[in-house]
mmCIF file of the N, C-alpha and C atoms, coordinates in Angstrom:
data_MODEL
# 
_entry.id   MODEL 
# 
loop_
_atom_site.group_PDB 
_atom_site.id 
_atom_site.type_symbol 
_atom_site.label_atom_id 
_atom_site.label_alt_id 
_atom_site.label_comp_id 
_atom_site.label_asym_id 
_atom_site.label_entity_id 
_atom_site.label_seq_id 
_atom_site.pdbx_PDB_ins_code 
_atom_site.Cartn_x 
_atom_site.Cartn_y 
_atom_site.Cartn_z 
_atom_site.occupancy 
_atom_site.B_iso_or_equiv 
_atom_site.pdbx_formal_charge 
_atom_site.auth_seq_id 
_atom_site.auth_comp_id 
_atom_site.auth_asym_id 
_atom_site.auth_atom_id 
_atom_site.pdbx_PDB_model_num 
ATOM 1   N N  . LYS A 1 1  ? 0.797  -1.152  -0.063  1.00 0.00 ? 1  LYS A N  1 
ATOM 2   C CA . LYS A 1 1  ? -0.094 0.185   -0.026  1.00 0.00 ? 1  LYS A CA 1 
ATOM 3   C C  . LYS A 1 1  ? 0.893  1.182   0.057   1.00 0.00 ? 1  LYS A C  1 
ATOM 4   N N  . ILE A 1 2  ? 0.571  2.101   -0.740  1.00 0.00 ? 2  ILE A N  1 
ATOM 5   C CA . ILE A 1 2  ? 1.277  3.452   -0.929  1.00 0.00 ? 2  ILE A CA 1 
ATOM 6   C C  . ILE A 1 2  ? 0.276  4.580   -0.657  1.00 0.00 ? 2  ILE A C  1 
ATOM 7   N N  . GLU A 1 3  ? 0.234  5.312   0.262   1.00 0.00 ? 3  GLU A N  1 
ATOM 8   C CA . GLU A 1 3  ? -0.663 6.385   0.738   1.00 0.00 ? 3  GLU A CA 1 
ATOM 9   C C  . GLU A 1 3  ? -0.041 7.587   0.476   1.00 0.00 ? 3  GLU A C  1 
ATOM 10  N N  . TYR A 1 4  ? -1.108 8.419   0.104   1.00 0.00 ? 4  TYR A N  1 
ATOM 11  C CA . TYR A 1 4  ? -0.481 9.760   -0.052  1.00 0.00 ? 4  TYR A CA 1 
ATOM 12  C C  . TYR A 1 4  ? -1.715 10.930  0.007   1.00 0.00 ? 4  TYR A C  1 
ATOM 13  N N  . ASN A 1 5  ? -1.304 12.191  0.049   1.00 0.00 ? 5  ASN A N  1 
ATOM 14  C CA . ASN A 1 5  ? -2.516 13.105  0.241   1.00 0.00 ? 5  ASN A CA 1 
ATOM 15  C C  . ASN A 1 5  ? -2.173 14.334  -0.885  1.00 0.00 ? 5  ASN A C  1 
ATOM 16  N N  . LEU A 1 6  ? -3.154 14.643  -1.421  1.00 0.00 ? 6  LEU A N  1 
ATOM 17  C CA . LEU A 1 6  ? -3.085 15.803  -2.502  1.00 0.00 ? 6  LEU A CA 1 
ATOM 18  C C  . LEU A 1 6  ? -3.822 17.025  -1.608  1.00 0.00 ? 6  LEU A C  1 
ATOM 19  N N  . GLU A 1 7  ? -3.119 18.267  -1.680  1.00 0.00 ? 7  GLU A N  1 
ATOM 20  C CA . GLU A 1 7  ? -3.773 19.164  -1.171  1.00 0.00 ? 7  GLU A CA 1 
ATOM 21  C C  . GLU A 1 7  ? -4.551 20.042  -2.112  1.00 0.00 ? 7  GLU A C  1 
ATOM 22  N N  . LYS A 1 8  ? -4.309 19.793  -3.272  1.00 0.00 ? 8  LYS A N  1 
ATOM 23  C CA . LYS A 1 8  ? -5.382 20.240  -4.364  1.00 0.00 ? 8  LYS A CA 1 
ATOM 24  C C  . LYS A 1 8  ? -5.269 19.439  -5.603  1.00 0.00 ? 8  LYS A C  1 
ATOM 25  N N  . GLU A 1 9  ? -6.320 19.701  -6.586  1.00 0.00 ? 9  GLU A N  1 
ATOM 26  C CA . GLU A 1 9  ? -6.359 18.807  -7.668  1.00 0.00 ? 9  GLU A CA 1 
ATOM 27  C C  . GLU A 1 9  ? -5.256 19.017  -8.541  1.00 0.00 ? 9  GLU A C  1 
ATOM 28  N N  . SER A 1 10 ? -4.618 17.925  -9.209  1.00 0.00 ? 10 SER A N  1 
ATOM 29  C CA . SER A 1 10 ? -3.418 17.958  -10.104 1.00 0.00 ? 10 SER A CA 1 
ATOM 30  C C  . SER A 1 10 ? -3.253 16.381  -10.697 1.00 0.00 ? 10 SER A C  1 
ATOM 31  N N  . THR A 1 11 ? -2.585 16.379  -11.585 1.00 0.00 ? 11 THR A N  1 
ATOM 32  C CA . THR A 1 11 ? -2.101 15.164  -12.332 1.00 0.00 ? 11 THR A CA 1 
ATOM 33  C C  . THR A 1 11 ? -0.810 14.773  -11.469 1.00 0.00 ? 11 THR A C  1 
ATOM 34  N N  . ILE A 1 12 ? -0.999 13.437  -11.039 1.00 0.00 ? 12 ILE A N  1 
ATOM 35  C CA . ILE A 1 12 ? 0.101  12.784  -10.292 1.00 0.00 ? 12 ILE A CA 1 
ATOM 36  C C  . ILE A 1 12 ? 0.596  11.592  -11.063 1.00 0.00 ? 12 ILE A C  1 
ATOM 37  N N  . HIS A 1 13 ? 2.019  11.457  -10.805 1.00 0.00 ? 13 HIS A N  1 
ATOM 38  C CA . HIS A 1 13 ? 2.788  10.425  -11.301 1.00 0.00 ? 13 HIS A CA 1 
ATOM 39  C C  . HIS A 1 13 ? 3.460  9.639   -10.205 1.00 0.00 ? 13 HIS A C  1 
ATOM 40  N N  . LEU A 1 14 ? 3.214  8.223   -10.247 1.00 0.00 ? 14 LEU A N  1 
ATOM 41  C CA . LEU A 1 14 ? 3.422  7.609   -8.975  1.00 0.00 ? 14 LEU A CA 1 
ATOM 42  C C  . LEU A 1 14 ? 4.213  6.358   -9.841  1.00 0.00 ? 14 LEU A C  1 
ATOM 43  N N  . SER A 1 15 ? 5.598  6.262   -9.301  1.00 0.00 ? 15 SER A N  1 
ATOM 44  C CA . SER A 1 15 ? 6.341  5.253   -10.002 1.00 0.00 ? 15 SER A CA 1 
ATOM 45  C C  . SER A 1 15 ? 7.231  4.556   -9.042  1.00 0.00 ? 15 SER A C  1 
ATOM 46  N N  . VAL A 1 16 ? 7.719  3.402   -9.194  1.00 0.00 ? 16 VAL A N  1 
ATOM 47  C CA . VAL A 1 16 ? 8.686  2.417   -8.212  1.00 0.00 ? 16 VAL A CA 1 
ATOM 48  C C  . VAL A 1 16 ? 9.972  2.457   -9.067  1.00 0.00 ? 16 VAL A C  1 
ATOM 49  N N  . TYR A 1 17 ? 11.097 2.611   -8.259  1.00 0.00 ? 17 TYR A N  1 
ATOM 50  C CA . TYR A 1 17 ? 12.470 2.551   -8.844  1.00 0.00 ? 17 TYR A CA 1 
ATOM 51  C C  . TYR A 1 17 ? 13.278 1.527   -7.949  1.00 0.00 ? 17 TYR A C  1 
ATOM 52  N N  . ASN A 1 18 ? 14.158 0.826   -8.556  1.00 0.00 ? 18 ASN A N  1 
ATOM 53  C CA . ASN A 1 18 ? 15.203 0.095   -7.740  1.00 0.00 ? 18 ASN A CA 1 
ATOM 54  C C  . ASN A 1 18 ? 16.092 0.845   -7.361  1.00 0.00 ? 18 ASN A C  1 
ATOM 55  N N  . LEU A 1 19 ? 17.018 0.194   -6.355  1.00 0.00 ? 19 LEU A N  1 
ATOM 56  C CA . LEU A 1 19 ? 17.927 1.138   -5.791  1.00 0.00 ? 19 LEU A CA 1 
ATOM 57  C C  . LEU A 1 19 ? 19.204 1.653   -6.617  1.00 0.00 ? 19 LEU A C  1 
ATOM 58  N N  . LEU A 1 20 ? 19.148 1.197   -7.874  1.00 0.00 ? 20 LEU A N  1 
ATOM 59  C CA . LEU A 1 20 ? 19.927 1.583   -8.978  1.00 0.00 ? 20 LEU A CA 1 
ATOM 60  C C  . LEU A 1 20 ? 19.488 2.831   -9.613  1.00 0.00 ? 20 LEU A C  1 
ATOM 61  N N  . GLY A 1 21 ? 18.158 3.249   -9.180  1.00 0.00 ? 21 GLY A N  1 
ATOM 62  C CA . GLY A 1 21 ? 17.450 4.473   -9.924  1.00 0.00 ? 21 GLY A CA 1 
ATOM 63  C C  . GLY A 1 21 ? 16.658 3.990   -11.178 1.00 0.00 ? 21 GLY A C  1 
ATOM 64  N N  . GLN A 1 22 ? 16.646 2.728   -11.544 1.00 0.00 ? 22 GLN A N  1 
ATOM 65  C CA . GLN A 1 22 ? 16.008 2.292   -12.622 1.00 0.00 ? 22 GLN A CA 1 
ATOM 66  C C  . GLN A 1 22 ? 14.388 2.217   -12.362 1.00 0.00 ? 22 GLN A C  1 
ATOM 67  N N  . ARG A 1 23 ? 13.613 2.780   -13.327 1.00 0.00 ? 23 ARG A N  1 
ATOM 68  C CA . ARG A 1 23 ? 12.292 2.657   -13.006 1.00 0.00 ? 23 ARG A CA 1 
ATOM 69  C C  . ARG A 1 23 ? 11.614 1.296   -13.343 1.00 0.00 ? 23 ARG A C  1 
ATOM 70  N N  . VAL A 1 24 ? 11.111 0.713   -12.349 1.00 0.00 ? 24 VAL A N  1 
ATOM 71  C CA . VAL A 1 24 ? 10.603 -0.873  -12.464 1.00 0.00 ? 24 VAL A CA 1 
ATOM 72  C C  . VAL A 1 24 ? 8.937  -0.905  -12.847 1.00 0.00 ? 24 VAL A C  1 
ATOM 73  N N  . ARG A 1 25 ? 8.455  0.261   -12.323 1.00 0.00 ? 25 ARG A N  1 
ATOM 74  C CA . ARG A 1 25 ? 6.990  0.153   -12.555 1.00 0.00 ? 25 ARG A CA 1 
ATOM 75  C C  . ARG A 1 25 ? 6.268  1.651   -12.483 1.00 0.00 ? 25 ARG A C  1 
ATOM 76  N N  . ASP A 1 26 ? 5.444  1.875   -13.338 1.00 0.00 ? 26 ASP A N  1 
ATOM 77  C CA . ASP A 1 26 ? 4.554  2.973   -13.267 1.00 0.00 ? 26 ASP A CA 1 
ATOM 78  C C  . ASP A 1 26 ? 3.228  2.474   -12.824 1.00 0.00 ? 26 ASP A C  1 
ATOM 79  N N  . ILE A 1 27 ? 2.837  3.157   -11.582 1.00 0.00 ? 27 ILE A N  1 
ATOM 80  C CA . ILE A 1 27 ? 1.692  2.849   -10.968 1.00 0.00 ? 27 ILE A CA 1 
ATOM 81  C C  . ILE A 1 27 ? 0.481  3.801   -11.372 1.00 0.00 ? 27 ILE A C  1 
ATOM 82  N N  . GLU A 1 28 ? 0.733  5.010   -11.306 1.00 0.00 ? 28 GLU A N  1 
ATOM 83  C CA . GLU A 1 28 ? -0.353 5.991   -11.750 1.00 0.00 ? 28 GLU A CA 1 
ATOM 84  C C  . GLU A 1 28 ? 0.318  7.166   -12.532 1.00 0.00 ? 28 GLU A C  1 
ATOM 85  N N  . ASN A 1 29 ? -0.768 7.520   -13.309 1.00 0.00 ? 29 ASN A N  1 
ATOM 86  C CA . ASN A 1 29 ? -0.433 8.833   -14.029 1.00 0.00 ? 29 ASN A CA 1 
ATOM 87  C C  . ASN A 1 29 ? -1.809 9.343   -14.358 1.00 0.00 ? 29 ASN A C  1 
ATOM 88  N N  . THR A 1 30 ? -2.454 10.060  -13.326 1.00 0.00 ? 30 THR A N  1 
ATOM 89  C CA . THR A 1 30 ? -3.877 10.351  -13.403 1.00 0.00 ? 30 THR A CA 1 
ATOM 90  C C  . THR A 1 30 ? -4.004 11.826  -12.862 1.00 0.00 ? 30 THR A C  1 
ATOM 91  N N  . TYR A 1 31 ? -5.031 12.445  -13.263 1.00 0.00 ? 31 TYR A N  1 
ATOM 92  C CA . TYR A 1 31 ? -5.607 13.566  -12.614 1.00 0.00 ? 31 TYR A CA 1 
ATOM 93  C C  . TYR A 1 31 ? -6.596 13.207  -11.537 1.00 0.00 ? 31 TYR A C  1 
ATOM 94  N N  . LYS A 1 32 ? -6.301 13.777  -10.164 1.00 0.00 ? 32 LYS A N  1 
ATOM 95  C CA . LYS A 1 32 ? -6.956 13.465  -9.131  1.00 0.00 ? 32 LYS A CA 1 
ATOM 96  C C  . LYS A 1 32 ? -7.367 14.760  -8.385  1.00 0.00 ? 32 LYS A C  1 
ATOM 97  N N  . THR A 1 33 ? -8.542 14.882  -7.783  1.00 0.00 ? 33 THR A N  1 
ATOM 98  C CA . THR A 1 33 ? -9.030 15.917  -6.990  1.00 0.00 ? 33 THR A CA 1 
ATOM 99  C C  . THR A 1 33 ? -8.248 15.983  -5.626  1.00 0.00 ? 33 THR A C  1 
ATOM 100 N N  . ALA A 1 34 ? -8.407 16.968  -4.652  1.00 0.00 ? 34 ALA A N  1 
ATOM 101 C CA . ALA A 1 34 ? -7.643 17.049  -3.325  1.00 0.00 ? 34 ALA A CA 1 
ATOM 102 C C  . ALA A 1 34 ? -8.305 15.971  -2.481  1.00 0.00 ? 34 ALA A C  1 
ATOM 103 N N  . GLY A 1 35 ? -7.411 15.202  -1.947  1.00 0.00 ? 35 GLY A N  1 
ATOM 104 C CA . GLY A 1 35 ? -7.963 14.150  -0.967  1.00 0.00 ? 35 GLY A CA 1 
ATOM 105 C C  . GLY A 1 35 ? -6.757 13.418  -0.581  1.00 0.00 ? 35 GLY A C  1 
ATOM 106 N N  . THR A 1 36 ? -7.056 12.329  0.133   1.00 0.00 ? 36 THR A N  1 
ATOM 107 C CA . THR A 1 36 ? -6.116 11.180  0.543   1.00 0.00 ? 36 THR A CA 1 
ATOM 108 C C  . THR A 1 36 ? -6.402 9.892   -0.315  1.00 0.00 ? 36 THR A C  1 
ATOM 109 N N  . TYR A 1 37 ? -5.277 9.367   -0.680  1.00 0.00 ? 37 TYR A N  1 
ATOM 110 C CA . TYR A 1 37 ? -5.590 8.369   -1.602  1.00 0.00 ? 37 TYR A CA 1 
ATOM 111 C C  . TYR A 1 37 ? -4.573 6.968   -1.194  1.00 0.00 ? 37 TYR A C  1 
ATOM 112 N N  . THR A 1 38 ? -4.922 5.938   -1.709  1.00 0.00 ? 38 THR A N  1 
ATOM 113 C CA . THR A 1 38 ? -4.135 4.674   -1.490  1.00 0.00 ? 38 THR A CA 1 
ATOM 114 C C  . THR A 1 38 ? -3.846 3.991   -3.105  1.00 0.00 ? 38 THR A C  1 
ATOM 115 N N  . SER A 1 39 ? -2.636 3.640   -3.192  1.00 0.00 ? 39 SER A N  1 
ATOM 116 C CA . SER A 1 39 ? -2.520 2.784   -4.294  1.00 0.00 ? 39 SER A CA 1 
ATOM 117 C C  . SER A 1 39 ? -1.733 1.643   -3.957  1.00 0.00 ? 39 SER A C  1 
ATOM 118 N N  . ILE A 1 40 ? -1.867 0.496   -4.790  1.00 0.00 ? 40 ILE A N  1 
ATOM 119 C CA . ILE A 1 40 ? -1.392 -0.748  -4.475  1.00 0.00 ? 40 ILE A CA 1 
ATOM 120 C C  . ILE A 1 40 ? -0.243 -1.036  -5.349  1.00 0.00 ? 40 ILE A C  1 
ATOM 121 N N  . TRP A 1 41 ? 0.814  -1.546  -4.995  1.00 0.00 ? 41 TRP A N  1 
ATOM 122 C CA . TRP A 1 41 ? 1.905  -2.075  -5.916  1.00 0.00 ? 41 TRP A CA 1 
ATOM 123 C C  . TRP A 1 41 ? 2.054  -3.592  -5.555  1.00 0.00 ? 41 TRP A C  1 
ATOM 124 N N  . ASN A 1 42 ? 1.518  -4.323  -6.517  1.00 0.00 ? 42 ASN A N  1 
ATOM 125 C CA . ASN A 1 42 ? 1.498  -5.744  -6.420  1.00 0.00 ? 42 ASN A CA 1 
ATOM 126 C C  . ASN A 1 42 ? 2.881  -6.456  -6.509  1.00 0.00 ? 42 ASN A C  1 
ATOM 127 N N  . GLY A 1 43 ? 3.851  -5.875  -6.643  1.00 0.00 ? 43 GLY A N  1 
ATOM 128 C CA . GLY A 1 43 ? 5.400  -6.267  -6.666  1.00 0.00 ? 43 GLY A CA 1 
ATOM 129 C C  . GLY A 1 43 ? 5.711  -6.666  -8.122  1.00 0.00 ? 43 GLY A C  1 
ATOM 130 N N  . LEU A 1 44 ? 5.019  -6.446  -9.015  1.00 0.00 ? 44 LEU A N  1 
ATOM 131 C CA . LEU A 1 44 ? 5.251  -6.664  -10.638 1.00 0.00 ? 44 LEU A CA 1 
ATOM 132 C C  . LEU A 1 44 ? 6.042  -5.384  -11.002 1.00 0.00 ? 44 LEU A C  1 
ATOM 133 N N  . ASN A 1 45 ? 6.804  -5.799  -12.204 1.00 0.00 ? 45 ASN A N  1 
ATOM 134 C CA . ASN A 1 45 ? 7.420  -4.639  -13.130 1.00 0.00 ? 45 ASN A CA 1 
ATOM 135 C C  . ASN A 1 45 ? 6.475  -4.285  -14.133 1.00 0.00 ? 45 ASN A C  1 
ATOM 136 N N  . ASN A 1 46 ? 6.983  -3.518  -15.118 1.00 0.00 ? 46 ASN A N  1 
ATOM 137 C CA . ASN A 1 46 ? 6.160  -3.067  -16.054 1.00 0.00 ? 46 ASN A CA 1 
ATOM 138 C C  . ASN A 1 46 ? 5.913  -4.083  -17.088 1.00 0.00 ? 46 ASN A C  1 
ATOM 139 N N  . GLN A 1 47 ? 6.780  -5.200  -17.055 1.00 0.00 ? 47 GLN A N  1 
ATOM 140 C CA . GLN A 1 47 ? 6.416  -6.341  -18.044 1.00 0.00 ? 47 GLN A CA 1 
ATOM 141 C C  . GLN A 1 47 ? 5.672  -7.377  -17.496 1.00 0.00 ? 47 GLN A C  1 
ATOM 142 N N  . GLY A 1 48 ? 5.220  -7.272  -16.185 1.00 0.00 ? 48 GLY A N  1 
ATOM 143 C CA . GLY A 1 48 ? 4.400  -8.202  -15.510 1.00 0.00 ? 48 GLY A CA 1 
ATOM 144 C C  . GLY A 1 48 ? 5.238  -9.211  -14.695 1.00 0.00 ? 48 GLY A C  1 
ATOM 145 N N  . GLN A 1 49 ? 6.629  -9.148  -14.635 1.00 0.00 ? 49 GLN A N  1 
ATOM 146 C CA . GLN A 1 49 ? 7.453  -9.999  -13.909 1.00 0.00 ? 49 GLN A CA 1 
ATOM 147 C C  . GLN A 1 49 ? 7.535  -9.615  -12.341 1.00 0.00 ? 49 GLN A C  1 
ATOM 148 N N  . GLN A 1 50 ? 7.311  -10.676 -11.579 1.00 0.00 ? 50 GLN A N  1 
ATOM 149 C CA . GLN A 1 50 ? 7.571  -10.513 -10.073 1.00 0.00 ? 50 GLN A CA 1 
ATOM 150 C C  . GLN A 1 50 ? 8.904  -9.813  -9.719  1.00 0.00 ? 50 GLN A C  1 
ATOM 151 N N  . MET A 1 51 ? 9.123  -8.897  -8.977  1.00 0.00 ? 51 MET A N  1 
ATOM 152 C CA . MET A 1 51 ? 10.332 -8.228  -8.602  1.00 0.00 ? 51 MET A CA 1 
ATOM 153 C C  . MET A 1 51 ? 10.720 -8.855  -7.243  1.00 0.00 ? 51 MET A C  1 
ATOM 154 N N  . PRO A 1 52 ? 12.124 -9.214  -7.248  1.00 0.00 ? 52 PRO A N  1 
ATOM 155 C CA . PRO A 1 52 ? 12.741 -9.613  -6.040  1.00 0.00 ? 52 PRO A CA 1 
ATOM 156 C C  . PRO A 1 52 ? 12.338 -9.012  -4.660  1.00 0.00 ? 52 PRO A C  1 
ATOM 157 N N  . SER A 1 53 ? 12.338 -9.771  -3.617  1.00 0.00 ? 53 SER A N  1 
ATOM 158 C CA . SER A 1 53 ? 12.300 -9.005  -2.349  1.00 0.00 ? 53 SER A CA 1 
ATOM 159 C C  . SER A 1 53 ? 13.530 -7.955  -2.201  1.00 0.00 ? 53 SER A C  1 
ATOM 160 N N  . GLY A 1 54 ? 13.138 -6.848  -1.510  1.00 0.00 ? 54 GLY A N  1 
ATOM 161 C CA . GLY A 1 54 ? 14.220 -5.861  -1.316  1.00 0.00 ? 54 GLY A CA 1 
ATOM 162 C C  . GLY A 1 54 ? 13.579 -4.493  -1.268  1.00 0.00 ? 54 GLY A C  1 
ATOM 163 N N  . VAL A 1 55 ? 14.426 -3.566  -1.059  1.00 0.00 ? 55 VAL A N  1 
ATOM 164 C CA . VAL A 1 55 ? 14.068 -2.118  -0.842  1.00 0.00 ? 55 VAL A CA 1 
ATOM 165 C C  . VAL A 1 55 ? 13.822 -1.447  -2.299  1.00 0.00 ? 55 VAL A C  1 
ATOM 166 N N  . TYR A 1 56 ? 12.699 -0.683  -2.297  1.00 0.00 ? 56 TYR A N  1 
ATOM 167 C CA . TYR A 1 56 ? 12.440 0.111   -3.619  1.00 0.00 ? 56 TYR A CA 1 
ATOM 168 C C  . TYR A 1 56 ? 12.150 1.527   -3.318  1.00 0.00 ? 56 TYR A C  1 
ATOM 169 N N  . ILE A 1 57 ? 12.259 2.363   -4.182  1.00 0.00 ? 57 ILE A N  1 
ATOM 170 C CA . ILE A 1 57 ? 11.904 3.751   -4.064  1.00 0.00 ? 57 ILE A CA 1 
ATOM 171 C C  . ILE A 1 57 ? 10.688 4.135   -4.607  1.00 0.00 ? 57 ILE A C  1 
ATOM 172 N N  . VAL A 1 58 ? 9.750  4.764   -3.981  1.00 0.00 ? 58 VAL A N  1 
ATOM 173 C CA . VAL A 1 58 ? 8.499  5.212   -4.691  1.00 0.00 ? 58 VAL A CA 1 
ATOM 174 C C  . VAL A 1 58 ? 8.538  6.741   -4.674  1.00 0.00 ? 58 VAL A C  1 
ATOM 175 N N  . GLU A 1 59 ? 8.111  7.187   -5.948  1.00 0.00 ? 59 GLU A N  1 
ATOM 176 C CA . GLU A 1 59 ? 8.257  8.691   -6.131  1.00 0.00 ? 59 GLU A CA 1 
ATOM 177 C C  . GLU A 1 59 ? 6.871  8.978   -6.582  1.00 0.00 ? 59 GLU A C  1 
ATOM 178 N N  . ILE A 1 60 ? 6.447  10.139  -5.977  1.00 0.00 ? 60 ILE A N  1 
ATOM 179 C CA . ILE A 1 60 ? 5.079  10.547  -6.144  1.00 0.00 ? 60 ILE A CA 1 
ATOM 180 C C  . ILE A 1 60 ? 5.265  11.986  -6.544  1.00 0.00 ? 60 ILE A C  1 
ATOM 181 N N  . ASN A 1 61 ? 4.822  12.624  -7.765  1.00 0.00 ? 61 ASN A N  1 
ATOM 182 C CA . ASN A 1 61 ? 5.137  13.921  -8.059  1.00 0.00 ? 61 ASN A CA 1 
ATOM 183 C C  . ASN A 1 61 ? 3.897  14.535  -8.740  1.00 0.00 ? 61 ASN A C  1 
ATOM 184 N N  . ASN A 1 62 ? 3.873  15.687  -8.723  1.00 0.00 ? 62 ASN A N  1 
ATOM 185 C CA . ASN A 1 62 ? 2.922  16.594  -9.468  1.00 0.00 ? 62 ASN A CA 1 
ATOM 186 C C  . ASN A 1 62 ? 3.361  17.742  -9.926  1.00 0.00 ? 62 ASN A C  1 
ATOM 187 N N  . GLN A 1 63 ? 2.695  18.756  -10.219 1.00 0.00 ? 63 GLN A N  1 
ATOM 188 C CA . GLN A 1 63 ? 3.248  20.014  -10.726 1.00 0.00 ? 63 GLN A CA 1 
ATOM 189 C C  . GLN A 1 63 ? 3.821  20.916  -9.866  1.00 0.00 ? 63 GLN A C  1 
ATOM 190 N N  . GLU A 1 64 ? 3.538  20.597  -8.457  1.00 0.00 ? 64 GLU A N  1 
ATOM 191 C CA . GLU A 1 64 ? 3.963  21.518  -7.405  1.00 0.00 ? 64 GLU A CA 1 
ATOM 192 C C  . GLU A 1 64 ? 5.079  20.578  -6.378  1.00 0.00 ? 64 GLU A C  1 
ATOM 193 N N  . SER A 1 65 ? 4.927  19.433  -6.360  1.00 0.00 ? 65 SER A N  1 
ATOM 194 C CA . SER A 1 65 ? 5.962  18.863  -5.339  1.00 0.00 ? 65 SER A CA 1 
ATOM 195 C C  . SER A 1 65 ? 6.213  17.534  -5.668  1.00 0.00 ? 65 SER A C  1 
ATOM 196 N N  . ARG A 1 66 ? 7.188  16.974  -5.023  1.00 0.00 ? 66 ARG A N  1 
ATOM 197 C CA . ARG A 1 66 ? 7.838  15.594  -5.368  1.00 0.00 ? 66 ARG A CA 1 
ATOM 198 C C  . ARG A 1 66 ? 7.934  15.012  -3.859  1.00 0.00 ? 66 ARG A C  1 
ATOM 199 N N  . SER A 1 67 ? 7.682  13.774  -3.758  1.00 0.00 ? 67 SER A N  1 
ATOM 200 C CA . SER A 1 67 ? 7.735  12.954  -2.521  1.00 0.00 ? 67 SER A CA 1 
ATOM 201 C C  . SER A 1 67 ? 8.496  11.518  -2.719  1.00 0.00 ? 67 SER A C  1 
ATOM 202 N N  . ILE A 1 68 ? 9.364  11.450  -1.937  1.00 0.00 ? 68 ILE A N  1 
ATOM 203 C CA . ILE A 1 68 ? 10.298 10.038  -2.038  1.00 0.00 ? 68 ILE A CA 1 
ATOM 204 C C  . ILE A 1 68 ? 9.846  9.153   -0.821  1.00 0.00 ? 68 ILE A C  1 
ATOM 205 N N  . LYS A 1 69 ? 9.444  7.919   -1.063  1.00 0.00 ? 69 LYS A N  1 
ATOM 206 C CA . LYS A 1 69 ? 9.449  7.102   -0.017  1.00 0.00 ? 69 LYS A CA 1 
ATOM 207 C C  . LYS A 1 69 ? 10.140 5.704   -0.213  1.00 0.00 ? 69 LYS A C  1 
ATOM 208 N N  . PHE A 1 70 ? 10.708 5.172   0.788   1.00 0.00 ? 70 PHE A N  1 
ATOM 209 C CA . PHE A 1 70 ? 11.325 3.967   0.643   1.00 0.00 ? 70 PHE A CA 1 
ATOM 210 C C  . PHE A 1 70 ? 10.410 2.843   1.014   1.00 0.00 ? 70 PHE A C  1 
ATOM 211 N N  . VAL A 1 71 ? 10.181 1.716   0.066   1.00 0.00 ? 71 VAL A N  1 
ATOM 212 C CA . VAL A 1 71 ? 9.358  0.684   0.762   1.00 0.00 ? 71 VAL A CA 1 
ATOM 213 C C  . VAL A 1 71 ? 10.089 -0.656  0.587   1.00 0.00 ? 71 VAL A C  1 
ATOM 214 N N  . THR A 1 72 ? 9.638  -1.598  1.376   1.00 0.00 ? 72 THR A N  1 
ATOM 215 C CA . THR A 1 72 ? 10.399 -2.932  1.305   1.00 0.00 ? 72 THR A CA 1 
ATOM 216 C C  . THR A 1 72 ? 9.335  -3.895  0.852   1.00 0.00 ? 72 THR A C  1 
ATOM 217 N N  . LEU A 1 73 ? 9.824  -4.681  -0.259  1.00 0.00 ? 73 LEU A N  1 
ATOM 218 C CA . LEU A 1 73 ? 8.953  -5.650  -0.758  1.00 0.00 ? 73 LEU A CA 1 
ATOM 219 C C  . LEU A 1 73 ? 9.498  -6.883  -0.174  1.00 0.00 ? 73 LEU A C  1 
ATOM 220 N N  . LEU A 1 74 ? 8.372  -7.803  0.377   1.00 0.00 ? 74 LEU A N  1 
ATOM 221 C CA . LEU A 1 74 ? 8.715  -8.879  1.007   1.00 0.00 ? 74 LEU A CA 1 
ATOM 222 C C  . LEU A 1 74 ? 7.767  -10.267 0.273   1.00 0.00 ? 74 LEU A C  1 
ATOM 223 N N  . LYS A 1 75 ? 8.359  -11.189 -0.048  1.00 0.00 ? 75 LYS A N  1 
ATOM 224 C CA . LYS A 1 75 ? 7.486  -12.333 -0.629  1.00 0.00 ? 75 LYS A CA 1 
ATOM 225 C C  . LYS A 1 75 ? 7.283  -13.213 0.512   1.00 0.00 ? 75 LYS A C  1 
# 
């Protein structure tokens, strides 16, 4: 689960990267109104393959801000 809050409406981009900085999954690229949201990453990459257990970087950004979170994927 990846939870985030938008103070005002905007288009958000939510992506997952490995620790080498390579993008492994695009989760959202959507226009949303202000509010609190939850997105789910099922552990798959953009090609539908299961990613190995480990630490990943989640980037959430819009026109005004950027947020980085570290998450641990456990199998």
